[in-house]
Backbone as a ProteinNet text record, in pm:
[ID]
protein_1_A
[PRIMARY]
MRKNKIIYWIVTVIFSVFMGFTAIPDVMLVPDAVKFMHHLGYPNYLPYL
[TERTIARY]
9831.2	9820.2	9676.8	9579.1	9439.5	9401.7	9453.2	9423.9	9475.5	9593.1	9649.6	9566.6	9517	9434.8	9304.3	9243.4	9118.5	9142.4	9247.8	9281.2	9308.7	9381.2	9410.6	9282.1	9188.1	9065.4	8976.2	8973.5	8894.1	8948.5	9078.9	9140.8	9121.1	9133.1	9114.8	8972.1	8873.9	8734	8706.2	8753.3	8731.4	8795.4	8917.2	8986	8909.4	8860.7	8785.9	8656	8588.7	8463.3	8491.8	8596.1	8631	8668.2	8742.2	8778.9	8654.3	8560.8	8436.9	8354.4	8343.5	8266	8328.4	8459.5	8522.1	8512.1	8483.9	8471.8	8331.4	8233	8093.9	8074.5	8124	8103.5	8166.1	8280.5	8343.8	8261.8	8212.9	8136.6	8002.3	7941	7811.8	7827.1	7950.1	7981.1	7914.8	7935	7889.6	7962.8	7891.6	7955.5	8085.4	8091.1	8213.9	8330.4	8301.2	8406.2	8454.5	8361.7	8399.2	8483.3	8442.8	8517.3	8659	8671.6	8801.8	8891.2	8836	8915.2	8956.9	8866.2	8899.4	9008.9	9002.3	9103.7	9241.8	9246.7	9373.6	9424.1	9337.1	9377.3	9350.1	9270.6	9238.9	9121	9116.5	9001.7	8875.6	8760.1	8631	8605.4	8667.3	8642.2	8719.5	8815	8899.8	8827.5	8727.8	8661	8595.6	8558.5	8497.2	8598.6	8724.5	8826.2	8851.4
12222.4	12337.8	12392	12303.1	12344.7	12416.7	12368.7	12430.3	12574.8	12596.5	12731.5	12823.9	12772.4	12851.7	12893.5	12802	12832.6	12938.3	12923.1	13021.6	13157.7	13159.1	13284.2	13356	13284.1	13347.4	13391.6	13317.1	13359.2	13489.1	13496.8	13619.1	13735.2	13710.9	13815.9	13870.6	13783.2	13827.7	13905.4	13858	13929.2	14067.4	14076	14204.2	14299.1	14247.6	14329.6	14382	14298.4	14340.8	14451.5	14436.5	14541	14671.4	14662.8	14783.5	14850.6	14771.3	14827.1	14896	14833	14893.2	15022.1	15031.1	15154.3	15266.2	15234.6	15337.8	15397.4	15329.2	15375.2	15515.2	15546.7	15682.6	15790.8	15762.1	15861.8	15886.7	15781.5	15795.6	15863.6	15836.2	15896	16036.6	16081.4	16213.2	16236	16142.2	16156	16276.3	16362	16483.9	16459.3	16353.6	16326.3	16292.8	16220.3	16185.8	16309.9	16397.7	16521.5	16608.6	16617	16696.8	16641.8	16510.9	16447.7	16474.7	16461.3	16485.9	16633.3	16722.3	16865	16894.1	16827.8	16846	16802.5	16699.7	16652.9	16741.7	16832.3	16925.2	16876.6	16771.5	16718.4	16793.4	16804.9	16870.6	16785.9	16849.4	16782.2	16668.5	16673.2	16568.4	16440.8	16442.8	16325.8	16204	16217	16095.6	16011.1	16072.6	15995.4	15904.8	15941.2	15860.2	15735.1
9563	9477.3	9475.2	9470.5	9467.3	9596.7	9709.9	9839.3	9841.6	9788.9	9784.2	9696.7	9587.2	9496.7	9563.7	9636.1	9706.5	9813.4	9890.1	9993.8	9930.3	9820.2	9749.5	9709.8	9648.8	9602.1	9716.6	9824.6	9940.7	9997.8	10015.3	10068.3	9971.9	9842.5	9742.7	9744.5	9754.1	9757.7	9885.4	9997.6	10124.6	10119.3	10069.2	10057.9	9965	9853.8	9758.2	9818.5	9894.5	9959.3	10060.3	10140.2	10237.2	10166.9	10058.1	9983.6	9925.7	9878.8	9825.5	9932	10049	10157.6	10209	10209.4	10257.1	10155.2	10029.5	9926.1	9919.9	9975.1	9966	10024.6	10144.6	10197.3	10109.5	10048.3	9962.9	9837.1	9775.7	9652.9	9678.8	9792.2	9825.3	9882.4	9898.9	9954.4	10090.3	10178.8	10316.3	10377	10451	10502.4	10579.9	10658.7	10732.6	10639.3	10532.3	10436.4	10361.9	10326	10257.1	10349.5	10474.5	10572.8	10590.7	10597.2	10613.1	10492.1	10371.4	10250.9	10242.2	10282.4	10281.9	10384.6	10499.4	10603.8	10553.3	10470.9	10415.6	10302	10252.5	10148.4	10007.1	9993.7	9861.1	9800.5	9666.8	9603.2	9615	9590.9	9609.6	9510.3	9393.9	9294.2	9322.6	9411.2	9435.6	9490.1	9579.1	9627.5	9517.2	9406.4	9298.5	9228.5	9234.6	9169	9248.1
[MASK]
+++++++++++++++++++++++++++++++++++++++++++++++++

């Protein structure tokens, strides 16, 4: 049971770190990210959410 818990938390932390890193360009409003969001038809305030 302890082994499963450790594996669960390792995977959860790795997933959270990757999600955080992929959100950085959107929050910083990198021009490529803004262009991509505009291409998809989303409003400019959406990357902050």
